[in-house]
MARMAR-988338 format. One line per 5 residues: number of its first residue (from 1); their letters; for each residue x, y, z of N, C-alpha, C, O. Coordinates in nm, 2 decimals. Each point is the difference from the previous one (the first is absolute). Example, Ala and Ser with C-alpha at 12.3 -4.5 7.8 and 13.67 -1.06 7.14 Angstrom:
! MARMAR-988338
1 = as = 1.32:-0.57:0.78:-0.09:0.12:0.00:0.09:0.12:0.00:0.10:0.00:0.07; -0.14:0.11:-0.14:0.09:0.11:0.00:-0.08:0.11:0.08:0.05:0.11:0.01
***
This chain:
! MARMAR-988338
1 = midyp = -1.50:12.95:11.10:-0.13:-0.02:0.01:-0.07:0.07:0.15:0.04:0.02:0.12; -0.16:0.01:-0.19:-0.07:0.10:0.05:-0.17:-0.07:0.03:-0.03:-0.09:-0.07; -0.05:0.13:0.18:-0.13:-0.04:0.01:-0.07:0.07:-0.05:0.03:0.12:-0.01; -0.13:-0.16:-0.02:-0.14:0.06:-0.10:-0.06:0.06:0.17:-0.01:-0.06:0.11; -0.02:0.20:-0.15:-0.09:0.07:0.16:-0.11:-0.10:0.04:-0.03:-0.06:-0.10
6 = stlpc = -0.03:0.04:0.18:-0.15:-0.04:0.06:-0.11:0.10:-0.03:-0.12:-0.02:-0.02; 0.20:0.15:0.02:-0.11:0.13:-0.07:-0.05:0.02:-0.14:-0.08:0.09:-0.04; 0.15:-0.19:-0.06:-0.03:0.05:-0.08:-0.08:-0.15:-0.06:0.05:-0.11:0.03; -0.18:0.12:-0.13:-0.07:-0.07:-0.08:0.04:-0.12:0.01:0.12:0.02:0.01; -0.14:-0.18:0.00:0.00:-0.09:-0.05:-0.01:-0.02:-0.13:-0.08:0.06:-0.06
11 = vsrvg = 0.19:-0.17:-0.03:-0.03:-0.03:-0.11:-0.15:-0.09:0.03:-0.03:-0.06:0.10; -0.07:0.10:-0.25:-0.11:-0.05:-0.03:0.01:-0.15:-0.02:0.11:-0.06:-0.02; -0.22:0.01:0.03:0.01:-0.18:-0.03:-0.05:0.02:-0.13:0.08:-0.07:-0.07; -0.19:0.15:-0.02:-0.01:0.03:-0.10:0.11:0.01:-0.11:0.07:0.10:0.01; -0.05:-0.16:-0.08:0.14:0.03:-0.12:0.11:-0.05:0.09:0.10:-0.03:-0.07
16 = hgasl = -0.09:0.01:0.15:0.13:-0.07:0.05:0.04:-0.14:-0.09:-0.09:-0.08:-0.02; 0.20:0.06:-0.03:0.05:-0.13:-0.08:0.18:-0.01:0.02:0.09:0.08:0.03; -0.10:-0.21:-0.05:0.15:-0.05:-0.04:0.08:-0.06:-0.13:-0.02:-0.11:-0.04; 0.08:0.16:0.00:0.05:-0.10:-0.09:0.17:-0.03:0.01:0.09:0.09:-0.01; -0.07:-0.26:0.05:0.11:-0.07:0.05:0.09:-0.05:-0.14:-0.02:-0.08:-0.09
21 = asgiv = 0.11:0.18:0.13:0.11:-0.05:-0.14:0.11:-0.12:0.05:0.08:0.01:0.09; -0.10:-0.14:-0.18:0.08:-0.10:0.03:0.15:0.03:-0.03:0.09:-0.07:0.06; -0.06:0.14:-0.14:0.12:0.08:-0.05:0.07:-0.15:-0.13:0.11:-0.02:-0.02; -0.20:-0.03:-0.03:0.01:-0.12:-0.09:0.07:0.08:-0.16:-0.04:0.08:-0.09; 0.18:-0.20:0.11:0.08:0.05:-0.14:-0.05:-0.14:-0.09:0.03:-0.11:0.03
26 = rspie = -0.09:0.14:-0.13:-0.01:-0.13:-0.12:0.11:0.00:-0.09:0.04:0.11:-0.03; 0.01:-0.21:-0.01:0.06:-0.02:-0.12:-0.01:-0.09:-0.08:0.03:-0.11:0.03; -0.10:0.15:-0.15:-0.02:-0.11:-0.09:0.08:-0.11:-0.04:0.12:-0.01:0.04; -0.16:-0.07:-0.10:0.13:-0.15:-0.03:-0.05:-0.03:-0.11:-0.12:0.02:0.01; 0.16:-0.06:-0.12:0.03:-0.05:-0.17:-0.10:-0.14:0.05:-0.10:-0.04:-0.06
31 = agatr = 0.16:-0.03:0.18:-0.06:-0.14:0.01:-0.02:-0.07:0.14:0.07:-0.05:0.09; -0.22:0.07:-0.12:-0.01:-0.01:0.19:-0.09:0.15:0.05:-0.04:0.08:-0.07; 0.03:-0.09:0.22:-0.03:0.05:0.05:0.01:0.10:0.03:0.12:0.01:0.02; -0.18:0.12:0.00:0.07:0.17:0.00:0.05:-0.04:0.13:-0.06:-0.09:0.06; 0.19:0.14:0.00:0.09:0.00:0.11:-0.09:0.16:0.07:-0.03:0.10:-0.05
36 = qrrmh = 0.01:-0.15:0.19:-0.05:0.08:0.05:0.07:0.05:0.19:0.00:-0.07:0.10; 0.05:0.19:-0.11:0.05:-0.02:0.17:0.00:0.15:0.06:-0.01:0.09:-0.09; 0.03:-0.04:0.22:-0.08:0.10:0.04:0.12:0.08:0.01:0.11:-0.05:0.02; -0.11:0.17:-0.03:0.10:0.13:0.02:0.05:0.02:0.13:0.12:0.01:0.03; -0.25:-0.02:0.08:0.02:-0.04:0.13:-0.10:0.00:0.04:-0.10:0.05:-0.04
41 = eqlsh = 0.12:-0.13:0.19:-0.11:-0.08:0.10:-0.10:0.08:0.08:-0.09:-0.06:0.05; 0.09:0.19:-0.04:-0.08:0.07:0.03:-0.08:0.03:-0.07:0.04:0.06:-0.10; -0.20:-0.08:0.13:-0.12:0.03:-0.10:0.00:0.13:0.04:-0.04:0.01:0.12; 0.07:0.10:-0.18:-0.05:0.11:0.01:-0.17:0.06:-0.07:-0.06:-0.03:-0.11; 0.03:0.10:0.22:-0.14:0.01:-0.03:-0.01:0.19:-0.04:0.06:0.09:0.06
46 = rlslt = -0.12:-0.08:-0.14:-0.06:0.12:-0.08:-0.13:0.02:0.06:-0.09:-0.09:-0.02; 0.05:0.19:0.09:-0.12:0.06:0.09:-0.06:0.07:-0.07:0.07:0.08:-0.05; -0.21:-0.09:0.02:-0.06:0.13:-0.05:-0.12:0.05:0.14:-0.09:-0.06:0.05; 0.12:0.19:-0.03:-0.02:-0.01:0.12:-0.11:0.18:-0.01:0.05:0.09:-0.07; -0.14:-0.09:0.11:-0.14:0.10:0.02:0.00:0.04:0.10:0.03:-0.09:0.08
51 = wemsq = -0.06:0.24:0.00:-0.05:0.01:0.08:-0.17:0.11:-0.05:-0.04:0.02:-0.11; -0.01:0.04:0.25:-0.14:0.07:-0.04:0.07:0.09:0.12:0.06:-0.04:0.10; -0.10:0.14:-0.12:-0.01:0.12:0.11:-0.06:0.13:-0.03:-0.03:0.04:-0.11; 0.01:0.03:0.22:-0.06:0.14:-0.05:0.10:0.09:-0.03:0.11:-0.03:0.02; -0.16:0.14:-0.08:0.08:0.11:-0.01:0.09:0.03:0.11:0.12:0.01:-0.02
56 = aalad = -0.18:0.00:0.15:0.06:0.04:0.11:0.12:-0.10:0.04:0.09:0.05:0.05; -0.08:-0.18:-0.06:0.05:-0.13:0.01:0.13:0.03:-0.16:0.12:-0.02:0.02; -0.15:0.04:-0.10:0.10:0.04:-0.10:0.13:0.10:0.01:0.12:-0.01:-0.04; -0.17:0.10:0.12:0.07:0.12:0.04:0.15:-0.05:0.06:0.11:0.04:0.00; -0.18:-0.18:0.07:0.14:-0.04:0.09:0.05:-0.08:-0.05:0.13:-0.01:-0.01
61 = wlpwv = -0.21:-0.10:-0.03:0.02:-0.11:-0.09:0.15:0.03:-0.12:0.11:-0.05:0.00; -0.15:0.14:-0.08:0.04:0.02:-0.12:0.19:0.02:0.05:0.10:-0.05:-0.05; -0.11:0.13:0.15:0.16:0.15:-0.01:0.07:-0.16:0.08:0.12:0.00:0.01; -0.19:-0.11:0.05:0.05:-0.11:0.09:0.10:-0.09:-0.09:0.12:-0.01:0.00; -0.23:-0.04:-0.08:0.05:-0.06:-0.11:0.10:0.04:-0.08:0.09:-0.07:-0.03
66 = nahaw = -0.12:0.23:-0.06:0.12:0.05:-0.07:0.13:0.00:0.07:0.11:-0.01:-0.07; -0.11:0.02:0.20:0.13:0.01:0.09:0.06:-0.16:0.03:0.12:-0.03:0.04; -0.21:-0.04:-0.07:0.07:-0.15:0.05:-0.01:-0.12:-0.07:0.10:-0.07:0.01; -0.21:0.03:-0.09:-0.07:-0.09:-0.06:0.09:-0.07:-0.12:0.03:-0.12:0.01; 0.02:0.18:-0.12:0.11:0.01:-0.06:0.15:-0.01:0.01:0.06:-0.08:-0.08
71 = ddwvr = -0.02:0.15:0.18:0.15:-0.01:0.07:0.00:-0.08:0.06:0.09:-0.09:-0.02; -0.17:0.07:0.10:0.01:-0.13:0.14:-0.07:-0.11:-0.03:-0.08:-0.02:-0.09; 0.12:-0.08:0.19:-0.10:-0.14:0.00:-0.10:0.07:0.11:0.04:0.09:0.07; -0.18:-0.14:-0.06:-0.10:0.06:0.08:-0.08:-0.12:0.03:-0.07:-0.08:-0.07; 0.11:0.08:0.22:-0.06:-0.12:0.06:-0.15:0.00:0.00:-0.04:0.00:0.12
76 = lplpg = -0.06:-0.01:-0.22:-0.10:0.01:0.00:-0.15:-0.12:0.02:-0.01:-0.10:-0.07; -0.08:0.11:0.16:-0.07:-0.08:0.04:-0.08:-0.06:-0.10:-0.09:0.07:-0.03; 0.11:-0.20:-0.04:-0.04:-0.02:-0.06:-0.03:-0.20:-0.03:0.08:-0.09:0.03; -0.20:0.06:-0.10:-0.01:-0.15:-0.02:0.09:-0.04:-0.06:0.07:0.08:-0.07; -0.04:-0.24:0.07:0.08:-0.07:-0.08:0.13:-0.11:0.10:0.02:-0.04:0.11
81 = llasr = 0.04:0.05:-0.22:0.07:-0.13:0.07:0.07:0.02:0.14:0.01:-0.09:0.08; 0.04:0.20:-0.05:0.03:0.02:0.12:-0.12:-0.01:0.13:0.03:-0.04:0.12; -0.12:0.08:-0.15:-0.13:0.00:0.11:-0.04:-0.12:-0.02:-0.06:-0.05:0.10; 0.06:-0.05:-0.25:-0.06:-0.14:0.03:0.05:-0.09:0.12:-0.06:-0.07:0.08; 0.23:0.09:-0.10:0.07:-0.09:0.08:-0.02:0.04:0.12:0.00:-0.09:0.08
86 = lgvnv = -0.02:0.27:-0.02:-0.02:-0.05:0.12:-0.16:0.00:0.07:-0.03:0.03:0.12; -0.06:-0.05:-0.22:-0.16:-0.07:0.01:-0.09:0.14:0.03:-0.11:0.00:0.05; 0.20:0.12:-0.10:-0.06:0.15:0.03:-0.07:0.01:-0.13:0.03:-0.07:-0.09; -0.15:0.20:0.10:-0.04:0.04:-0.12:0.15:0.13:-0.09:0.05:-0.01:-0.11; -0.03:0.10:0.19:0.10:0.08:-0.02:0.14:-0.03:0.04:0.01:-0.09:0.08
91 = tptpv = 0.09:0.15:-0.11:0.10:0.00:0.07:0.12:0.11:-0.07:0.03:0.02:-0.12; 0.03:0.04:0.26:0.11:0.08:-0.16:0.10:-0.07:-0.03:0.07:-0.08:0.06; -0.07:0.15:-0.24:0.11:-0.09:-0.09:0.02:0.12:-0.07:-0.06:0.11:-0.03; 0.20:-0.18:0.01:0.10:0.12:-0.06:-0.03:0.03:-0.18:0.03:-0.08:-0.09; -0.09:0.22:0.07:0.02:0.00:-0.17:0.02:0.13:-0.01:0.00:0.09:0.08
96 = rftsd = 0.03:-0.08:-0.20:0.01:0.16:-0.09:-0.04:-0.01:-0.12:0.00:-0.08:-0.10; -0.04:0.24:0.14:-0.11:-0.02:-0.17:0.11:0.00:-0.13:0.12:0.02:0.03; -0.14:-0.04:-0.10:0.06:-0.02:-0.13:-0.06:0.02:-0.14:0.04:-0.05:-0.10; -0.16:0.15:0.10:-0.09:0.07:-0.11:-0.03:0.13:0.04:0.04:0.03:0.11; -0.09:0.05:-0.20:-0.08:0.14:0.02:-0.10:-0.01:0.08:-0.05:-0.11:0.00
101 = lsqel = 0.01:0.18:0.07:-0.16:-0.02:0.10:-0.11:0.04:-0.12:0.02:0.06:-0.11; -0.14:-0.10:0.16:-0.16:-0.01:-0.09:-0.05:0.09:0.07:0.02:-0.02:0.12; -0.09:0.12:-0.15:-0.08:0.05:0.10:-0.13:0.06:-0.04:0.00:0.11:-0.06; -0.12:-0.19:0.10:-0.13:0.02:-0.09:-0.08:0.10:0.11:0.03:-0.01:0.12; -0.11:0.08:-0.16:-0.13:0.06:0.13:-0.12:-0.07:-0.07:-0.05:0.00:-0.11
106 = iplag = 0.02:-0.07:0.25:-0.11:-0.08:0.02:-0.12:0.08:0.04:0.05:0.07:0.09; -0.19:-0.04:-0.11:-0.11:0.07:-0.03:-0.07:-0.07:0.12:-0.06:-0.10:-0.01; 0.08:0.19:0.11:-0.12:-0.07:0.12:-0.11:0.13:0.02:0.06:0.10:0.04; -0.17:-0.09:-0.05:-0.06:0.09:0.04:0.05:0.13:0.06:-0.02:0.04:0.12; 0.09:0.03:-0.24:0.06:0.13:0.10:0.12:0.02:0.04:0.06:0.11:0.00
111 = rwfwr = 0.00:-0.28:0.04:0.11:0.06:0.08:0.15:-0.04:-0.09:-0.02:-0.06:-0.11; 0.11:0.09:0.15:0.12:-0.05:-0.06:0.03:-0.12:0.06:-0.02:-0.03:0.12; 0.08:-0.06:-0.26:0.04:-0.14:0.07:0.10:-0.05:-0.13:-0.03:0.00:-0.12; 0.16:-0.05:0.19:0.08:-0.03:-0.10:0.02:-0.16:0.00:-0.05:-0.07:0.10; 0.11:0.02:-0.19:0.04:-0.15:-0.08:0.14:0.01:-0.04:0.03:0.06:-0.11
116 = lgvea = 0.05:-0.12:0.19:0.16:0.02:-0.02:0.07:-0.11:-0.02:0.00:-0.08:0.09; 0.08:0.04:-0.25:0.05:-0.14:0.02:0.13:0.03:-0.06:0.03:0.09:-0.08; 0.04:-0.18:0.13:0.18:-0.04:-0.02:0.00:-0.13:-0.04:-0.09:-0.08:0.02; 0.23:0.05:-0.11:0.05:-0.12:0.03:0.08:-0.02:0.09:0.09:0.09:-0.01; -0.05:-0.17:0.12:0.09:-0.01:0.08:0.10:-0.16:-0.02:0.00:-0.08:-0.10
121 = eyvpt = 0.08:0.08:0.21:0.06:-0.10:-0.04:0.04:-0.06:0.13:0.04:0.09:0.07; -0.03:-0.22:-0.02:0.01:-0.08:0.10:0.12:-0.12:-0.06:-0.02:-0.06:-0.10; 0.15:0.04:0.18:0.05:-0.14:-0.04:0.03:-0.06:0.13:0.08:0.04:0.09; -0.17:-0.15:-0.09:0.05:-0.08:0.13:0.16:-0.02:0.05:0.08:0.02:-0.10; -0.02:-0.05:0.20:0.06:-0.09:0.03:0.01:-0.17:0.01:-0.09:-0.09:-0.01
126 = gddla = 0.17:0.08:0.04:0.01:-0.17:-0.02:-0.06:-0.05:0.08:-0.06:-0.10:-0.03; 0.05:0.18:0.19:-0.05:-0.02:0.08:-0.17:-0.01:-0.04:-0.08:-0.08:0.02; 0.06:0.19:-0.07:-0.18:0.00:-0.02:-0.04:-0.15:-0.15:-0.11:-0.05:-0.01; 0.19:0.03:-0.05:-0.02:-0.13:-0.07:0.01:-0.10:0.02:-0.04:-0.09:-0.08; 0.10:0.06:0.23:0.04:-0.14:0.07:-0.11:-0.07:0.01:-0.10:0.03:0.07
131 = viplg = 0.12:-0.13:-0.13:-0.10:-0.12:-0.02:-0.06:-0.01:0.16:0.06:0.04:0.10; -0.15:-0.07:-0.11:-0.13:0.00:0.13:0.00:-0.18:-0.01:-0.04:-0.05:-0.11; 0.08:-0.03:0.19:-0.02:-0.11:0.04:-0.16:-0.03:-0.01:-0.06:0.05:0.10; -0.02:-0.12:-0.18:-0.13:-0.06:0.06:-0.02:-0.12:0.08:0.05:-0.11:0.01; -0.15:0.17:0.05:-0.03:-0.10:0.14:0.07:-0.01:0.08:0.07:0.11:0.01
136 = awiia = -0.04:-0.21:0.08:0.07:0.03:0.13:0.14:-0.12:-0.05:-0.03:-0.06:-0.10; 0.14:0.05:0.16:0.10:-0.09:-0.02:0.01:-0.06:0.13:0.08:0.02:0.09; -0.16:-0.09:-0.08:0.03:-0.03:0.17:0.04:-0.16:0.00:-0.06:-0.07:-0.07; 0.14:0.04:0.13:0.03:-0.19:0.00:-0.03:-0.01:0.12:0.02:0.06:0.11; -0.09:-0.16:-0.15:-0.05:-0.08:0.16:0.09:-0.11:0.01:0.10:0.00:-0.06
141 = gspaa = -0.13:-0.10:0.16:0.05:-0.09:0.02:0.10:0.02:0.17:-0.05:0.06:0.10; 0.19:-0.11:-0.09:0.08:0.00:0.08:0.14:0.02:-0.08:0.04:-0.04:-0.11; 0.03:0.12:0.20:0.13:0.01:-0.08:0.11:-0.15:-0.08:0.09:0.01:-0.09; -0.16:-0.12:0.16:0.09:-0.10:-0.04:-0.10:-0.07:-0.08:0.05:-0.11:-0.04; -0.19:0.13:0.00:-0.04:-0.01:-0.15:-0.11:0.09:-0.02:-0.11:-0.01:0.06
146 = psspd = 0.15:0.11:-0.15:-0.05:0.12:0.00:-0.10:-0.05:-0.11:0.03:-0.11:-0.05; -0.15:0.19:-0.02:-0.07:-0.03:-0.11:0.09:0.03:-0.09:0.12:0.01:0.01; -0.20:0.02:-0.14:-0.01:-0.01:-0.10:0.05:0.17:-0.03:-0.10:0.08:0.00; 0.25:-0.01:-0.02:-0.02:0.14:0.00:-0.05:0.09:-0.09:0.01:0.12:0.02; -0.07:-0.17:-0.12:-0.11:0.09:-0.04:-0.12:0.00:0.00:-0.04:0.04:-0.11
151 = wiiag = -0.06:-0.09:0.20:-0.11:-0.03:0.10:0.00:0.02:0.11:0.10:0.00:0.07; -0.26:0.04:-0.05:-0.07:-0.01:0.11:-0.02:-0.12:0.03:-0.06:-0.06:-0.09; 0.09:-0.03:0.20:-0.04:-0.12:0.06:-0.06:-0.01:0.12:0.07:-0.01:0.10; -0.23:0.01:-0.09:-0.04:0.00:0.09:0.01:-0.16:0.06:0.04:-0.09:-0.08; -0.06:0.05:0.21:-0.01:-0.12:0.09:0.12:-0.02:0.06:0.09:0.07:-0.04
156 = tpptp = -0.07:-0.15:0.11:0.09:-0.03:0.12:0.11:-0.07:-0.08:-0.04:-0.07:-0.10; 0.16:0.08:0.14:0.12:0.00:-0.08:0.04:-0.16:-0.03:0.10:-0.03:-0.08; -0.19:-0.10:0.16:-0.01:-0.14:-0.04:-0.12:-0.01:-0.13:-0.02:-0.09:-0.08; -0.02:0.19:0.09:-0.13:-0.02:-0.15:-0.03:0.11:-0.03:-0.12:0.05:0.03; 0.20:0.02:-0.08:0.00:0.14:-0.10:-0.12:-0.03:-0.14:-0.04:-0.11:-0.03
161 = snlnr = 0.00:0.21:-0.03:-0.13:0.00:-0.07:0.09:-0.05:-0.11:0.12:0.01:0.00; -0.20:-0.07:-0.13:0.08:0.00:-0.11:0.07:0.10:-0.07:-0.05:0.11:0.01; 0.16:-0.12:-0.08:0.12:0.07:-0.01:-0.03:0.10:-0.13:0.08:0.09:-0.03; -0.21:-0.11:-0.05:-0.04:0.07:-0.13:-0.09:0.08:0.07:-0.10:-0.04:-0.06; 0.06:0.12:0.13:-0.10:0.05:0.05:0.00:0.10:0.12:0.03:-0.05:0.11
166 = vlagt = -0.06:0.16:-0.11:0.01:0.08:0.13:-0.12:-0.02:0.08:-0.11:0.04:-0.05; 0.10:-0.09:0.16:-0.08:0.01:0.09:-0.03:0.06:0.12:0.10:0.01:0.07; -0.24:0.05:-0.01:0.02:0.12:0.14:-0.08:-0.12:0.11:-0.06:-0.10:-0.04; 0.08:0.12:0.15:-0.08:-0.08:0.08:0.09:-0.17:-0.01:0.12:-0.02:0.01; -0.24:-0.06:-0.02:0.09:-0.12:0.07:-0.03:-0.10:-0.14:-0.08:0.02:-0.09
171 = paapa = 0.17:-0.11:0.10:-0.03:-0.11:-0.10:-0.13:-0.06:0.01:-0.05:-0.02:-0.11; -0.03:-0.02:0.22:-0.14:-0.04:-0.02:-0.07:0.15:-0.04:-0.04:0.00:-0.12; 0.03:0.10:0.16:-0.10:0.08:0.01:0.11:0.13:-0.13:0.05:0.10:0.06; -0.02:-0.10:-0.18:0.07:0.13:-0.06:-0.09:0.08:0.03:-0.11:-0.05:0.03; 0.14:0.22:-0.03:-0.08:0.11:-0.04:0.01:0.00:-0.16:-0.10:0.01:-0.06
176 = gwi = 0.21:-0.03:0.00:-0.05:0.03:-0.13:0.12:-0.06:-0.07:0.10:-0.06:0.06; -0.12:0.08:-0.17:0.09:-0.11:-0.14:0.04:0.12:-0.08:-0.09:0.08:-0.02; 0.23:-0.06:-0.02:0.06:0.06:-0.07:0.05:-0.06:-0.15:0.06:0.07:-0.08
***
C-alpha cells in the first residue's frame, strides 16, 4: 500500500459519491418468502472520485496515478466510513482504481483547467465495520448491588433511578430523559 502524495491535488467534493455493495444473493422459493443471504460480511464500497486541477497539476498527477492507482492500494484522503469513525472530515482510506479515467476540459476565462473522474473500490475491514455501542454503558451502584447492566442509572446506590430510563444529574433534578 502506498500513500497518496500531499503535493498532488485532493479529491473534489463535487462528484464524490459511493455505492455500498451488501453482497446479497436471493433465491426464489415456490412457496414462501424468497431466501436471502450475504456472500460476504464486508460492505464493499464503489466510489466515484473526481479531481479538478490546472494544466500544470495534471502534468504531475497523471504520471503518478498511472504508475500506482490501478496496480496498488493507495491511501487517499477521503471522507466516508473511516473519517466518520474518527470524527474528522477526511482520513487516509485504502482504495484502488477500477475503471478508465474520464477527462474533461473546463473552459475558465482562457485558462486550462481539467476535471478527471474514476471509479475506485474500498473494502472495509471487520474493524472498520465493528458496531460502535450507542450511548455509554456505565453500571452505577456498588459491586455488591450494581444497577441493571443495560442502562445508566443516576442517583445513589440505595435509591437508584427507575430502570426503564437513562437519567443524568440526580434523581431529584435530572438533566435529561432518553
